[in-house]
TORPA-4810 file (N, C-alpha, C, O; in nm, 3 decimals):
<nodes>
NODE_1_6.138_16.283_6.602_6.152_16.153_6.657_6.279_16.090_6.616_6.299_16.065_6.497_M
NODE_2_6.372_16.062_6.711_6.503_16.004_6.678_6.494_15.862_6.647_6.390_15.797_6.656_G
NODE_3_6.619_15.812_6.606_6.635_15.668_6.573_6.608_15.587_6.694_6.544_15.483_6.681_V
NODE_4_6.649_15.625_6.811_6.633_15.536_6.926_6.482_15.521_6.965_6.444_15.410_7.002_E
NODE_5_6.401_15.619_6.960_6.255_15.593_6.985_6.184_15.527_6.880_6.081_15.467_6.908_S
NODE_6_6.230_15.530_6.751_6.162_15.459_6.652_6.196_15.311_6.667_6.110_15.226_6.646_S
NODE_7_6.318_15.280_6.704_6.356_15.139_6.722_6.278_15.082_6.849_6.236_14.967_6.844_V
NODE_8_6.261_15.153_6.951_6.178_15.110_7.060_6.037_15.085_7.022_5.976_14.988_7.066_A
NODE_9_5.986_15.172_6.941_5.840_15.155_6.907_5.814_15.039_6.815_5.703_14.987_6.808_Q
NODE_10_5.921_14.998_6.742_5.899_14.872_6.657_5.916_14.743_6.720_5.903_14.639_6.656_N
NODE_11_5.946_14.748_6.847_5.986_14.622_6.920_5.856_14.588_7.007_5.829_14.649_7.110_L
NODE_12_5.778_14.484_6.955_5.655_14.447_7.030_5.693_14.392_7.171_5.808_14.357_7.196_P
NODE_13_5.592_14.386_7.260_5.626_14.343_7.394_5.675_14.194_7.399_5.759_14.164_7.483_E
NODE_14_5.629_14.102_7.317_5.680_13.971_7.320_5.814_13.969_7.273_5.889_13.884_7.320_T
NODE_15_5.860_14.059_7.176_5.999_14.069_7.133_6.082_14.116_7.246_6.196_14.074_7.259_A
NODE_16_6.026_14.209_7.334_6.112_14.255_7.446_6.138_14.137_7.538_6.249_14.125_7.591_T
NODE_17_6.046_14.052_7.560_6.058_13.929_7.644_6.159_13.838_7.587_6.237_13.776_7.659_L
NODE_18_6.158_13.829_7.447_6.253_13.728_7.385_6.385_13.794_7.394_6.483_13.724_7.423_D
NODE_19_6.400_13.919_7.374_6.526_14.004_7.385_6.588_13.979_7.524_6.708_13.953_7.534_L
NODE_20_6.504_13.986_7.632_6.560_13.963_7.758_6.612_13.830_7.785_6.717_13.807_7.845_L
NODE_21_6.522_13.732_7.733_6.568_13.590_7.750_6.691_13.557_7.673_6.767_13.475_7.723_L
NODE_22_6.724_13.619_7.543_6.844_13.593_7.476_6.960_13.671_7.538_7.072_13.620_7.536_A
NODE_23_6.942_13.785_7.590_7.049_13.865_7.652_7.087_13.826_7.787_7.203_13.840_7.825_T
NODE_24_6.989_13.773_7.868_7.022_13.739_8.010_6.964_13.602_8.044_6.892_13.580_8.142_F
NODE_25_7.006_13.506_7.946_6.959_13.377_7.957_6.975_13.309_8.098_6.889_13.231_8.141_E
NODE_26_7.084_13.342_8.166_7.119_13.288_8.294_7.037_13.341_8.411_7.015_13.278_8.514_E
NODE_27_6.992_13.472_8.383_6.910_13.537_8.487_6.754_13.552_8.476_6.684_13.590_8.569_D
NODE_28_6.712_13.518_8.361_6.564_13.513_8.326_6.516_13.375_8.362_6.555_13.278_8.296_V
NODE_29_6.432_13.361_8.464_6.365_13.227_8.492_6.260_13.191_8.408_6.249_13.077_8.362_Q
NODE_30_6.174_13.291_8.383_6.053_13.258_8.294_6.005_13.399_8.228_6.025_13.511_8.276_E
NODE_31_5.938_13.369_8.112_5.869_13.483_8.062_5.726_13.442_8.025_5.698_13.327_7.991_I
NODE_32_5.639_13.540_8.034_5.493_13.499_7.997_5.419_13.627_7.962_5.469_13.737_7.988_S
NODE_33_5.307_13.616_7.908_5.228_13.733_7.879_5.078_13.705_7.897_4.994_13.700_7.807_S
NODE_34_5.059_13.685_8.043_4.914_13.666_8.080_4.825_13.796_8.050_4.864_13.907_8.087_P
NODE_35_4.713_13.778_7.986_4.616_13.868_7.932_4.695_13.995_7.875_4.662_14.110_7.899_Q
NODE_36_4.798_13.961_7.801_4.876_14.054_7.727_4.970_14.141_7.808_5.025_14.238_7.757_G
NODE_37_4.989_14.103_7.939_5.088_14.175_8.023_5.220_14.105_8.025_5.239_14.005_8.095_D
NODE_38_5.319_14.160_7.942_5.452_14.107_7.927_5.519_14.105_8.064_5.536_14.208_8.129_A
NODE_39_5.556_13.983_8.105_5.600_13.955_8.246_5.736_13.878_8.235_5.743_13.781_8.159_T
NODE_40_5.842_13.916_8.307_5.961_13.835_8.315_5.993_13.806_8.464_5.991_13.900_8.544_A
NODE_41_6.021_13.687_8.502_6.068_13.656_8.626_6.216_13.634_8.637_6.262_13.534_8.582_V
NODE_42_6.286_13.706_8.695_6.435_13.724_8.706_6.489_13.687_8.839_6.425_13.702_8.943_V
NODE_43_6.620_13.632_8.831_6.686_13.607_8.966_6.736_13.733_9.030_6.773_13.826_8.958_L
NODE_44_6.738_13.742_9.159_6.781_13.859_9.227_6.924_13.917_9.194_6.949_14.037_9.197_P
NODE_45_7.020_13.812_9.161_7.152_13.857_9.131_7.157_13.934_9.004_7.246_14.017_8.989_G
NODE_46_7.069_13.913_8.912_7.075_13.973_8.774_6.992_14.095_8.762_6.992_14.160_8.657_G
NODE_47_6.913_14.134_8.878_6.819_14.232_8.866_6.869_14.360_8.824_6.811_14.422_8.735_L
NODE_48_6.976_14.407_8.884_7.038_14.547_8.849_7.071_14.557_8.711_7.030_14.653_8.646_K
NODE_49_7.150_14.457_8.654_7.194_14.445_8.519_7.076_14.455_8.428_7.077_14.533_8.333_R
NODE_50_6.972_14.376_8.455_6.853_14.371_8.351_6.787_14.503_8.360_6.748_14.557_8.256_I
NODE_51_6.770_14.561_8.476_6.708_14.701_8.482_6.774_14.806_8.415_6.715_14.894_8.352_M
NODE_52_6.910_14.797_8.430_6.994_14.896_8.359_6.973_14.886_8.202_6.954_14.985_8.132_E
NODE_53_6.977_14.760_8.155_6.960_14.724_8.022_6.815_14.774_7.968_6.806_14.835_7.861_F
NODE_54_6.708_14.745_8.044_6.584_14.791_8.007_6.564_14.944_7.994_6.490_14.996_7.911_L
NODE_55_6.637_15.009_8.085_6.624_15.158_8.077_6.709_15.222_7.970_6.665_15.316_7.903_K
NODE_56_6.824_15.176_7.955_6.920_15.238_7.862_6.933_15.181_7.731_6.976_15.256_7.643_D
NODE_57_6.902_15.060_7.700_6.912_15.012_7.558_6.811_15.072_7.463_6.692_15.084_7.491_D
NODE_58_6.863_15.107_7.355_6.778_15.172_7.246_6.662_15.095_7.203_6.561_15.150_7.159_A
NODE_59_6.677_14.955_7.217_6.560_14.876_7.175_6.446_14.860_7.279_6.341_14.804_7.248_R
NODE_60_6.468_14.910_7.401_6.376_14.889_7.499_6.328_15.033_7.552_6.211_15.071_7.543_T
NODE_61_6.429_15.109_7.607_6.385_15.241_7.667_6.271_15.246_7.762_6.172_15.316_7.742_R
NODE_62_6.287_15.168_7.867_6.177_15.167_7.970_6.233_15.275_8.071_6.308_15.248_8.164_F
NODE_63_6.190_15.393_8.042_6.240_15.516_8.112_6.158_15.563_8.239_6.193_15.659_8.308_N
NODE_64_6.051_15.491_8.261_5.970_15.527_8.371_5.940_15.405_8.464_5.878_15.309_8.418_L
NODE_65_5.984_15.407_8.598_5.938_15.302_8.692_5.808_15.354_8.745_5.805_15.455_8.816_L
NODE_66_5.699_15.287_8.713_5.565_15.315_8.760_5.532_15.285_8.897_5.476_15.365_8.972_V
NODE_67_5.572_15.153_8.933_5.548_15.104_9.069_5.633_14.991_9.108_5.682_14.919_9.021_D
NODE_68_5.655_14.969_9.235_5.708_14.867_9.300_5.616_14.814_9.401_5.569_14.892_9.484_I
NODE_69_5.583_14.690_9.404_5.508_14.619_9.515_5.573_14.497_9.549_5.683_14.463_9.505_T
NODE_70_5.495_14.425_9.636_5.538_14.295_9.671_5.419_14.199_9.692_5.310_14.250_9.720_A
NODE_71_5.429_14.084_9.682_5.323_13.972_9.696_5.374_13.878_9.803_5.490_13.836_9.792_V
NODE_72_5.304_13.842_9.899_5.338_13.743_9.999_5.275_13.611_9.963_5.152_13.599_9.969_D
NODE_73_5.350_13.516_9.928_5.294_13.383_9.909_5.350_13.299_10.025_5.451_13.229_10.020_Y
NODE_74_5.261_13.318_10.139_5.298_13.247_10.258_5.283_13.101_10.235_5.179_13.055_10.187_L
NODE_75_5.393_13.022_10.269_5.400_12.873_10.240_5.476_12.839_10.126_5.522_12.725_10.120_G
NODE_76_5.499_12.930_10.024_5.570_12.904_9.912_5.719_12.931_9.941_5.754_13.006_10.033_R
NODE_77_5.803_12.871_9.862_5.940_12.894_9.872_5.991_12.926_9.723_5.973_12.841_9.635_K
NODE_78_6.054_13.049_9.695_6.067_13.150_9.790_5.928_13.227_9.822_5.835_13.231_9.741_P
NODE_79_5.926_13.281_9.939_5.791_13.340_9.984_5.742_13.463_9.918_5.622_13.478_9.899_R
NODE_80_5.837_13.561_9.878_5.785_13.694_9.826_5.817_13.707_9.679_5.916_13.650_9.633_F
NODE_81_5.743_13.774_9.610_5.765_13.838_9.486_5.774_13.988_9.506_5.685_14.049_9.566_D
NODE_82_5.883_14.047_9.456_5.886_14.196_9.441_5.859_14.212_9.295_5.925_14.154_9.209_V
NODE_83_5.761_14.293_9.269_5.713_14.326_9.132_5.731_14.472_9.093_5.678_14.564_9.157_V
NODE_84_5.810_14.491_8.980_5.825_14.619_8.922_5.745_14.637_8.792_5.735_14.548_8.707_Y
NODE_85_5.688_14.759_8.783_5.600_14.791_8.664_5.683_14.905_8.603_5.705_15.009_8.665_H
NODE_86_5.733_14.879_8.468_5.799_14.974_8.391_5.709_15.013_8.265_5.622_14.942_8.216_L
NODE_87_5.748_15.139_8.222_5.670_15.196_8.108_5.785_15.261_8.021_5.875_15.330_8.067_L
NODE_88_5.767_15.228_7.885_5.848_15.310_7.784_5.757_15.412_7.725_5.672_15.384_7.641_S
NODE_89_5.781_15.542_7.777_5.693_15.647_7.718_5.709_15.655_7.568_5.607_15.677_7.502_L
NODE_90_5.819_15.640_7.508_5.838_15.668_7.365_5.758_15.548_7.280_5.701_15.571_7.173_S
NODE_91_5.763_15.420_7.341_5.713_15.316_7.262_5.561_15.282_7.324_5.488_15.195_7.276_A
NODE_92_5.530_15.352_7.420_5.389_15.330_7.485_5.368_15.176_7.514_5.269_15.115_7.474_K
NODE_93_5.474_15.115_7.592_5.471_14.980_7.621_5.493_14.966_7.768_5.560_15.050_7.828_R
NODE_94_5.436_14.862_7.828_5.452_14.830_7.962_5.529_14.699_7.978_5.525_14.617_7.886_R
NODE_95_5.594_14.675_8.082_5.668_14.549_8.121_5.667_14.528_8.278_5.687_14.619_8.359_L
NODE_96_5.645_14.417_8.306_5.637_14.372_8.457_5.752_14.281_8.481_5.762_14.180_8.412_R
NODE_97_5.846_14.311_8.580_5.951_14.238_8.616_5.923_14.184_8.770_5.890_14.258_8.863_I
NODE_98_5.942_14.047_8.780_5.923_13.989_8.912_6.050_13.927_8.962_6.123_13.863_8.886_K
NODE_99_6.076_13.944_9.082_6.201_13.886_9.145_6.145_13.810_9.273_6.078_13.870_9.357_V
NODE_100_6.176_13.678_9.283_6.144_13.598_9.399_6.249_13.610_9.505_6.369_13.594_9.481_R
NODE_101_6.199_13.639_9.621_6.289_13.666_9.735_6.263_13.570_9.854_6.149_13.546_9.894_V
NODE_102_6.366_13.519_9.904_6.349_13.416_10.013_6.306_13.486_10.142_6.344_13.601_10.161_E
NODE_103_6.230_13.424_10.232_6.193_13.466_10.364_6.320_13.485_10.450_6.336_13.587_10.517_E
NODE_104_6.406_13.386_10.446_6.519_13.397_10.535_6.616_13.509_10.512_6.691_13.548_10.602_S
NODE_105_6.614_13.563_10.389_6.695_13.680_10.362_6.627_13.766_10.254_6.663_13.765_10.136_N
NODE_106_6.522_13.846_10.304_6.435_13.922_10.214_6.513_14.051_10.165_6.486_14.161_10.213_P
NODE_107_6.605_14.035_10.070_6.685_14.156_10.033_6.722_14.148_9.884_6.763_14.045_9.831_E
NODE_108_6.705_14.265_9.819_6.749_14.270_9.683_6.808_14.412_9.659_6.794_14.499_9.745_I
NODE_109_6.870_14.434_9.547_6.933_14.560_9.517_6.832_14.673_9.498_6.723_14.650_9.447_D
NODE_110_6.871_14.801_9.541_6.798_14.907_9.520_6.798_14.958_9.379_6.900_14.938_9.312_S
NODE_111_6.701_15.019_9.328_6.694_15.071_9.193_6.697_15.224_9.198_6.669_15.288_9.096_M
NODE_112_6.729_15.286_9.314_6.717_15.423_9.335_6.836_15.490_9.228_6.815_15.599_9.174_T
NODE_113_6.937_15.427_9.209_7.037_15.484_9.125_6.990_15.501_8.969_7.046_15.578_8.891_S
NODE_114_6.885_15.424_8.937_6.830_15.429_8.808_6.705_15.522_8.799_6.693_15.607_8.711_L
NODE_115_6.618_15.502_8.893_6.502_15.581_8.900_6.484_15.646_9.027_6.487_15.577_9.129_W
NODE_116_6.463_15.784_9.033_6.440_15.841_9.157_6.317_15.800_9.231_6.311_15.804_9.354_G
NODE_117_6.210_15.759_9.150_6.088_15.720_9.208_6.102_15.602_9.292_6.014_15.577_9.375_S
NODE_118_6.204_15.527_9.277_6.225_15.403_9.339_6.244_15.425_9.496_6.216_15.337_9.577_A
NODE_119_6.291_15.545_9.530_6.329_15.574_9.670_6.188_15.555_9.765_6.191_15.485_9.866_N
NODE_120_6.079_15.618_9.725_5.965_15.603_9.806_5.902_15.472_9.791_5.849_15.416_9.887_W
NODE_121_5.904_15.419_9.673_5.838_15.295_9.645_5.909_15.175_9.728_5.849_15.088_9.790_L
NODE_122_6.030_15.187_9.718_6.113_15.081_9.814_6.093_15.099_9.954_6.088_14.998_10.023_E
NODE_123_6.080_15.218_10.011_6.044_15.245_10.143_5.916_15.182_10.177_5.902_15.119_10.281_R
NODE_124_5.816_15.199_10.085_5.682_15.143_10.111_5.688_14.992_10.121_5.633_14.932_10.213_E
NODE_125_5.759_14.928_10.019_5.767_14.783_10.027_5.848_14.736_10.157_5.814_14.634_10.216_V
NODE_126_5.947_14.810_10.198_6.018_14.779_10.318_5.925_14.782_10.443_5.924_14.690_10.525_W
NODE_127_5.846_14.896_10.452_5.760_14.918_10.559_5.653_14.810_10.565_5.633_14.757_10.674_D
NODE_128_5.588_14.777_10.469_5.468_14.691_10.455_5.516_14.535_10.466_5.456_14.452_10.533_M
NODE_129_5.620_14.511_10.399_5.662_14.363_10.383_5.788_14.321_10.446_5.815_14.202_10.464_F
NODE_130_5.870_14.421_10.482_6.002_14.387_10.549_6.106_14.346_10.451_6.204_14.284_10.493_G
NODE_131_6.096_14.376_10.322_6.198_14.345_10.231_6.301_14.462_10.203_6.267_14.572_10.160_I
NODE_132_6.425_14.428_10.231_6.523_14.523_10.236_6.590_14.558_10.091_6.603_14.470_10.005_R
NODE_133_6.626_14.675_10.072_6.682_14.708_9.950_6.828_14.760_9.958_6.856_14.874_9.993_F
NODE_134_6.914_14.671_9.923_7.053_14.708_9.944_7.099_14.828_9.854_7.078_14.834_9.733_T
NODE_135_7.163_14.919_9.925_7.208_15.047_9.858_7.108_15.158_9.869_7.138_15.269_9.825_G
NODE_136_7.000_15.138_9.921_6.895_15.243_9.936_6.960_15.357_10.019_7.027_15.330_10.118_H
NODE_137_6.940_15.481_9.980_7.000_15.596_10.064_6.943_15.625_10.185_7.010_15.688_10.267_P
NODE_138_6.809_15.583_10.216_6.736_15.612_10.338_6.623_15.518_10.378_6.509_15.560_10.397_N
NODE_139_6.657_15.397_10.389_6.551_15.292_10.408_6.491_15.290_10.546_6.534_15.215_10.634_L
NODE_140_6.385_15.377_10.565_6.311_15.375_10.683_6.173_15.387_10.656_6.135_15.427_10.546_K
NODE_141_6.082_15.352_10.760_5.940_15.358_10.738_5.888_15.469_10.667_5.950_15.575_10.669_R
NODE_142_5.778_15.457_10.603_5.719_15.567_10.540_5.576_15.576_10.561_5.521_15.685_10.543_I
NODE_143_5.510_15.477_10.597_5.370_15.478_10.625_5.332_15.461_10.770_5.242_15.525_10.825_L
NODE_144_5.414_15.361_10.834_5.399_15.346_10.974_5.493_15.411_11.052_5.599_15.443_10.998_M
NODE_145_5.473_15.440_11.178_5.572_15.513_11.266_5.684_15.427_11.304_5.672_15.305_11.310_Y
NODE_146_5.795_15.491_11.331_5.920_15.417_11.357_5.920_15.312_11.454_5.991_15.214_11.433_E
NODE_147_5.841_15.318_11.572_5.823_15.222_11.666_5.727_15.102_11.641_5.716_15.009_11.721_E
NODE_148_5.662_15.108_11.528_5.576_15.003_11.483_5.659_14.876_11.478_5.775_14.875_11.437_F
NODE_149_5.593_14.767_11.523_5.665_14.639_11.512_5.607_14.544_11.422_5.489_14.511_11.437_Q
NODE_150_5.683_14.491_11.321_5.633_14.404_11.217_5.612_14.479_11.093_5.640_14.598_11.081_G
NODE_151_5.558_14.401_10.998_5.527_14.465_10.870_5.382_14.400_10.822_5.363_14.284_10.785_H
NODE_152_5.292_14.497_10.831_5.149_14.464_10.831_5.088_14.398_10.699_4.977_14.345_10.701_P
NODE_153_5.168_14.403_10.583_5.102_14.329_10.481_5.149_14.191_10.455_5.121_14.123_10.356_L
NODE_154_5.226_14.154_10.559_5.271_14.000_10.548_5.149_13.925_10.595_5.077_13.964_10.688_R
NODE_155_5.129_13.812_10.524_5.011_13.724_10.550_5.013_13.666_10.692_4.907_13.626_10.738_K
NODE_156_5.129_13.658_10.767_5.133_13.607_10.886_5.126_13.711_10.988_5.149_13.674_11.103_D
NODE_157_5.101_13.834_10.968_5.108_13.942_11.060_4.971_13.928_11.157_4.859_13.924_11.105_Y
NODE_158_4.988_13.922_11.275_4.879_13.911_11.370_4.793_14.036_11.371_4.840_14.138_11.422_P
NODE_159_4.671_14.035_11.318_4.575_14.148_11.288_4.539_14.207_11.429_4.509_14.326_11.438_V
NODE_160_4.542_14.132_11.530_4.495_14.168_11.673_4.612_14.222_11.752_4.595_14.264_11.867_N
NODE_161_4.730_14.222_11.695_4.854_14.270_11.775_4.843_14.411_11.819_4.809_14.502_11.744_K
NODE_162_4.875_14.427_11.955_4.873_14.565_12.004_5.010_14.614_11.977_5.109_14.545_12.000_R
NODE_163_5.015_14.745_11.924_5.133_14.823_11.893_5.178_14.914_12.010_5.091_14.953_12.087_Q
NODE_164_5.307_14.949_12.030_5.333_15.046_12.124_5.268_15.173_12.110_5.261_15.224_11.998_P
NODE_165_5.218_15.231_12.210_5.146_15.365_12.189_5.244_15.474_12.182_5.342_15.479_12.256_L
NODE_166_5.217_15.560_12.092_5.320_15.671_12.076_5.244_15.800_12.103_5.146_15.833_12.037_I
NODE_167_5.294_15.869_12.201_5.243_16.009_12.239_5.317_16.115_12.173_5.408_16.094_12.093_G
NODE_168_5.270_16.240_12.214_5.346_16.353_12.157_5.482_16.375_12.227_5.490_16.361_12.349_P
NODE_169_5.579_16.406_12.159_5.723_16.421_12.208_5.727_16.564_12.266_5.689_16.663_12.204_K
NODE_170_5.783_16.564_12.405_5.800_16.688_12.464_5.942_16.747_12.435_5.974_16.857_12.480_N
</nodes>
């Protein structure tokens, strides 16, 4: 076990949140630990720098992007939260990062340059919620067919909407 992994193991989750707040004071909106789940809400403009820090800094080493999802808070401004779940394998710690995204411009930076797993996860969020990821290498539908209209996990999606019928291509 190297020095880097032992440093990461000695940093508790609350200390990770404190480190984030101290390092990125202008970009971290809030930190909390509901039910012991370390969570930071960050501004979209600082997301890429914060994620690079969390992945590469010897004190954190969140080397695995477990999941990306979104939450639609219809009626709230900003409407959407994009939620990242990170894991430090060496320290056996988890961290949740949330980014609030406006309905008028639902777009944030892609994390595909940091984690390959972001590719499919971002495509799923795009497909289901319509949130774009700037810099994504191939942002297209992954669960719904290309002609599908709308984003079915948005709370204002009309559940009885008829979609174009797609038949076999000749």
